[in-house]
Structure formats: structure tokens, C-alpha cells
C-alpha positions in Angstrom: -46.2 103.8 -48.5 -43.1 104.6 -50.6 -41.7 108.1 -51.3 -42.5 109.6 -54.7 -39.6 108.4 -57.1 -37.4 111.1 -58.6 -37.5 111.5 -62.3 -34.1 113.4 -62.4 -30.8 111.4 -63.0 -28.8 110.8 -59.8 -25.1 111.2 -59.4 -24.9 108.4 -57.1 -22.8 105.4 -57.6 -24.9 102.2 -58.0 -23.8 98.8 -58.6 -25.6 95.9 -60.2 -24.1 92.3 -59.4 -25.3 89.5 -62.0 -24.2 86.5 -63.8 -25.6 87.9 -67.1 -28.6 87.1 -69.1 -31.6 88.9 -70.5 -33.5 89.5 -67.3 -30.8 91.3 -65.6 -30.1 93.3 -68.8 -33.7 94.6 -68.6 -33.0 95.9 -65.2 -29.8 97.4 -65.7 -30.9 99.3 -68.6 -33.8 100.7 -66.5 -31.5 101.7 -63.7 -28.9 103.3 -66.2 -31.6 105.7 -67.3 -31.7 107.1 -63.6 -28.1 106.5 -62.6 -25.5 107.5 -65.1 -22.8 106.3 -62.6 -24.1 102.6 -62.7 -21.5 99.9 -62.7 -22.1 96.4 -63.5 -20.2 93.5 -62.0 -20.6 90.3 -64.0 -19.6 87.1 -62.4 -18.9 83.8 -64.3 -21.9 81.4 -64.4 -21.6 78.1 -62.6 -21.6 75.0 -64.7 -24.9 73.0 -64.5 -22.8 70.0 -63.2 -21.2 72.2 -60.4 -24.7 73.1 -59.3 -25.9 69.4 -59.5 -22.9 68.4 -57.2 -24.0 71.0 -54.8 -27.6 70.1 -54.8 -26.7 66.4 -54.4 -24.9 67.3 -51.1 -28.0 68.9 -49.9 -30.7 66.8 -51.4 -29.3 63.5 -52.7 -28.4 62.4 -56.1 -31.8 61.3 -57.2 -33.4 64.7 -56.6 -30.3 66.5 -57.9 -30.2 64.5 -61.1 -34.1 65.0 -61.5 -33.5 68.7 -61.3 -30.8 68.5 -63.8 -33.1 66.8 -66.1 -35.5 69.8 -65.9 -32.8 72.2 -66.8 -31.9 70.2 -69.9 -35.6 70.1 -70.9 -35.7 73.9 -70.4 -32.7 74.4 -72.6 -34.2 72.1 -75.5 -37.4 74.3 -75.3 -35.3 77.5 -75.7 -36.6 78.1 -79.3 -40.2 78.3 -77.8 -39.0 80.4 -75.0 -37.4 82.8 -77.3 -40.5 83.4 -79.3 -42.3 84.4 -76.0 -39.3 86.4 -74.7 -39.2 88.4 -77.9 -43.0 89.1 -77.7 -42.6 90.4 -74.0 -39.8 92.5 -74.8 -41.3 94.0 -77.7 -44.7 94.8 -76.0 -42.8 96.8 -73.4 -40.1 98.3 -75.5 -37.4 96.5 -73.7 -34.0 95.4 -74.7 -32.2 92.2 -73.3 -28.9 93.7 -74.2 -26.9 96.0 -71.7 -26.6 99.5 -73.1 -23.1 100.1 -74.4 -22.3 103.1 -72.3 -22.7 101.2 -68.9 -19.3 99.8 -67.7 -19.0 96.1 -67.1 -16.5 94.7 -64.7 -16.1 90.8 -65.3 -15.2 88.8 -62.3 -15.0 85.1 -61.3 -17.5 85.4 -58.5 -19.2 88.1 -56.5 -17.5 86.6 -53.5 -14.0 86.7 -55.1 -11.3 89.1 -53.3 -11.2 91.2 -56.6 -14.8 91.9 -56.4 -14.5 93.2 -52.9 -11.6 95.3 -54.0 -13.7 96.8 -56.8 -16.5 97.6 -54.5 -14.0 99.4 -52.2 -12.6 101.4 -55.1 -16.0 102.3 -56.5 -17.7 102.9 -53.2 -21.4 102.5 -54.3 -24.2 103.7 -52.3 -26.4 100.9 -53.2 -25.9 97.3 -54.5 -28.6 95.3 -56.5 -28.2 91.4 -57.0 -30.0 90.1 -60.0 -29.5 86.4 -60.9 -26.1 85.7 -59.0 -24.9 82.9 -56.7 -25.4 83.5 -53.0 -23.3 86.2 -51.5 -21.1 84.9 -48.8 -21.1 86.1 -45.2 -17.6 87.4 -45.8 -18.5 89.4 -48.7 -21.6 90.7 -47.3 -19.8 92.1 -44.3 -17.4 93.9 -46.6 -20.2 95.7 -48.5 -20.2 99.4 -47.5 -23.9 99.9 -48.3 -27.1 98.2 -48.5 -27.3 95.1 -50.6 -30.7 94.3 -52.3 -31.9 91.4 -54.2 -34.5 91.2 -56.9 -36.1 87.7 -56.2 -38.5 86.1 -58.8 -41.0 85.0 -56.2 -43.0 86.0 -53.0 -41.1 85.7 -49.8 -41.0 83.7 -47.5 -43.2 81.0 -48.9 -41.3 80.8 -52.3 -37.8 81.5 -51.3 -35.0 79.9 -53.4 -35.5 79.2 -57.1 -38.5 78.9 -59.4 -40.9 80.7 -56.9 -43.2 81.8 -59.8 -43.4 78.3 -61.0 -44.1 76.8 -57.7 -46.9 79.2 -56.8 -48.8 78.0 -59.9 -47.9 74.3 -59.4 -49.3 74.7 -55.8 -52.5 76.3 -57.4 -51.4 79.6 -55.5 -51.7 82.0 -58.5 -52.6 84.9 -56.2 -48.8 84.8 -55.1 -47.3 84.6 -58.6 -45.0 87.7 -58.1 -41.5 89.1 -57.2 -40.0 90.4 -54.1 -37.3 93.2 -53.5 -35.5 92.4 -50.2 -32.4 93.1 -48.3 -29.7 90.4 -48.3 -28.7 88.8 -45.2 -26.8 85.6 -44.5 -29.8 83.5 -45.4 -31.3 82.5 -48.8 -34.0 85.2 -49.5 -34.7 85.6 -45.8 -33.8 89.5 -45.6 -36.3 91.9 -44.8 -38.8 92.7 -47.6 -38.9 96.0 -49.1 -41.7 95.7 -51.9 -43.7 93.1 -53.5 -45.5 92.8 -56.8 -47.9 90.3 -58.1 -49.1 89.6 -61.7 -50.3 86.7 -63.7 -48.6 84.7 -66.6 -50.0 84.3 -70.1 -51.1 81.0 -71.5 -47.9 80.9 -73.7 -45.6 81.2 -70.4 -43.9 78.3 -69.0 -41.0 77.4 -66.5 -38.4 79.2 -68.9 -40.4 82.3 -69.2 -41.8 82.9 -65.7 -38.8 84.7 -64.4 -38.9 87.1 -67.4 -42.5 87.8 -66.7 -41.8 88.6 -63.0 -38.8 90.8 -63.9 -40.7 92.8 -66.1 -43.4 93.2 -63.5 -40.8 94.2 -61.0 -39.1 97.1 -62.6 -40.8 99.8 -60.9 -40.4 98.5 -57.4 -36.6 97.7 -58.3 -36.2 101.3 -59.0 -38.0 102.5 -55.9 -35.9 100.0 -53.9 -32.6 101.4 -55.2 -33.7 105.0 -54.8 -34.8 104.4 -51.3 -31.4 102.9 -50.6 -29.6 105.7 -52.2 -31.5 108.2 -50.1 -31.3 106.4 -46.9 -34.9 105.6 -46.5 -35.1 101.8 -46.6 -38.1 100.4 -44.4 -37.9 96.7 -44.6 -40.4 94.6 -42.9 -40.9 90.7 -42.2 -43.7 89.3 -44.3 -46.0 86.5 -42.6 -46.5 83.1 -43.8 -44.5 79.9 -43.9 -41.0 80.0 -44.9 -40.0 77.3 -47.6 -36.8 77.1 -49.5 -37.6 76.0 -53.2 -35.4 74.3 -55.8 -36.2 73.5 -59.4 -38.7 70.6 -59.9 -37.5 67.4 -60.8 -38.1 66.2 -64.4 -40.9 63.9 -63.4 -42.5 66.6 -61.1 -42.5 69.1 -63.9 -44.0 66.5 -66.2 -46.6 65.6 -63.7 -47.6 69.2 -62.9 -47.8 69.8 -66.6 -50.2 67.1 -67.5 -52.2 67.3 -64.3 -52.4 71.1 -63.8 -51.2 72.5 -67.2 -48.2 74.2 -65.5 -45.2 73.7 -67.5 
């Protein structure tokens, strides 16, 4: 049971780290209404080829190139995704553009020494990660406060990437949801703070599932940050198999689309 969330603005310094995009912007705008001293650290996005090379070292080139194919297909479907995203934002009165009064600090990476220096200067009491690369052990050890991650999947069964998609592809729609958890040295292995489950609409697909989950998780994101600010975090370890997920290969995505209507 969580504590009642305050409706009064807080003077606490809170930091969001992100690689940018509409999903983080929605969360940042929600936090900015409660934390006037909110700061955003925006890292440079990794290139798709750099991501593919890294995955090839872990999974082999066959799988890595198949996942690259899915990313390319999702990009080609951006016009379709944009219509659905606009409808989602309009329905909830949300904006995918960060409010102009929120200070943004551009960095190379959340693990860069300049980022650590900025954190030491601003002294946040809570840090939220939304769509970033993994925080290194060195960077995590240097953080002066709890670091929380908004994960578009239910841990531990849908750790990693595309958790919402995989829950549907594996006919586990009851676990289409998002998790707020503490960050540790693993990938989405830190203690869970809150979970939320929802369902996508018929018009949703792999490019819009993360936004659906981000919108559904706004309340528990605000609650998690407030808990961190007031020193009342109560993480727990959820039960279930722990599986690290990656984007589907192009052929797996097509197979699930035609066989299960999960695109």
C-alpha cells in the first residue's frame, strides 16, 4: 500500500535521464507539474548499427540483423504509428514536447564523466531513467540518491526490451504492463516498486505499445518519485521466471503478426 501522493509542488531537486522522444517527454511534463526544480539530462541516442554490433556479440549476427530488420520495418510504419500516437495524446490531454521551462542538459551518455559531474553539482534527491542505455556500475555507484527506472514490461518475466509486445506474442495479455523498479547492476533486475497492467487497443502495434504503457504508468511513476523524495521506498522481488528480452527478428515479428495478429 502506497502513501497518499501530495498535490502540492515540492522544492526537491529531481532528475530525469533520457535519450529523448515522445514517451519520456510525457513523463517529464507530468513530473514538472509537481517538481519545479526538475532537471532533464538528455544523452545522445546510439545508432542502430552500434546497437546491432553489440547484439551480434551477444546473440550472433543472424539474430542481430533480424532485429535490425524489425527496427527498419517499424520506422517505415511511422506514419501509421503517428496517427495512433496523436490519438493517444489527444485522448489524455498529453504533450510529447517537453515544457519550455524545464532545463535540459545535453550529454554524450548517462555514463559520461560530465554527467556524473552534473549530478554532483545539482544534488538530486531522486533520479528517474526513461528510455536510456544501461547505467554502468561506475555511474550507478556515483549516484547520490535512489535511481529508478520506468520499464515498459512486467518484471522479471519481461525484462529488457519490448516487454509489452512479448507478453502479447506469448499469449500472456494479462501481463501487458509496466514496472517501476530500482536500478541495480543488472538489466531490469532491481527491486520492483509498483506495477500497472492495461490492454492495448486494436490499432496498437509494436511501435505504439511502449507509449500505451508509458501513459498507463504515469501515476505509479509519480508515486515512485515521491516515495524516493520522502525516503519511503519499499522495493520487493516479484515472483516468476526471469527472462531477458530483445526485439523480435523480422521473421518472428511477421510470424506472430500473421499467426496471432500481434504486430
